[in-house]
C-alpha positions in Angstrom: 22.8 47.5 -83.1 22.3 50.9 -85.0 24.4 54.2 -85.3 22.3 57.4 -86.0 23.1 58.5 -89.5 24.8 61.8 -88.0 27.3 59.8 -85.9 28.1 57.3 -88.7 31.5 57.3 -90.3 33.3 58.3 -86.9 34.3 55.0 -85.9 31.8 54.6 -83.0 30.0 51.5 -84.5 33.4 49.8 -85.1 34.5 50.5 -81.7 31.2 49.2 -79.9 31.4 46.2 -82.2 34.9 45.3 -81.2 34.1 45.9 -77.5 31.0 43.6 -78.0 33.2 40.8 -79.5 35.8 41.2 -77.0 33.0 40.6 -74.0 31.7 37.6 -76.0 35.2 36.1 -76.2 35.4 36.2 -72.4 32.3 34.2 -72.2 30.7 35.7 -69.2 27.4 34.3 -70.3 28.6 30.8 -70.8 30.7 29.1 -73.4 30.1 29.6 -77.1 31.6 28.1 -80.3 30.2 31.0 -82.6 28.6 34.4 -83.0 26.3 34.8 -85.9 24.6 38.0 -87.2 22.7 39.2 -90.2 23.4 42.2 -92.5 21.6 43.6 -95.4 23.0 42.3 -98.6 23.4 45.7 -100.2 25.0 47.0 -97.3 28.8 46.8 -98.6 30.2 48.7 -95.6 28.7 46.4 -93.1 30.0 43.1 -95.0 33.7 44.9 -94.8 33.3 45.7 -91.4 32.2 42.3 -90.1 34.8 40.5 -92.4 37.3 42.4 -90.6 36.4 41.0 -87.4 36.4 37.5 -88.8 32.8 36.9 -89.9 32.2 34.8 -93.0 29.1 34.8 -95.0 27.1 31.5 -95.0 25.3 32.1 -98.2 22.0 32.0 -96.1 19.9 34.9 -97.1 16.5 35.7 -95.4 14.4 38.7 -96.2 17.4 40.5 -98.3 19.7 39.8 -95.2 23.0 37.8 -95.4 23.8 35.4 -92.4 27.4 35.6 -91.5 29.2 33.6 -88.8 32.2 34.0 -86.8 34.0 30.9 -85.1 35.4 31.9 -81.6 38.1 29.4 -81.8 39.8 32.0 -83.8 41.4 35.1 -82.3 39.7 38.4 -82.7 41.3 40.9 -85.4 41.2 44.3 -84.0 40.4 46.6 -86.5 42.3 49.8 -86.8 
């Protein structure tokens, strides 16, 4: 998911990400135990955003991107 630079900093990405995670938690596509994603290692804002939703860095880096994981047995923390 990418938010155009003109619309960044307005909360659109955070809201969209929150809604996406809520949909995944409902498991309409089948049961899942975790969600993973990659973010660029130099993107501190992305790291902070994903951590606020319960994602943890795995220490696995591929092409300058960190693999982060969120275990779904934990409650989603809604960012405000």
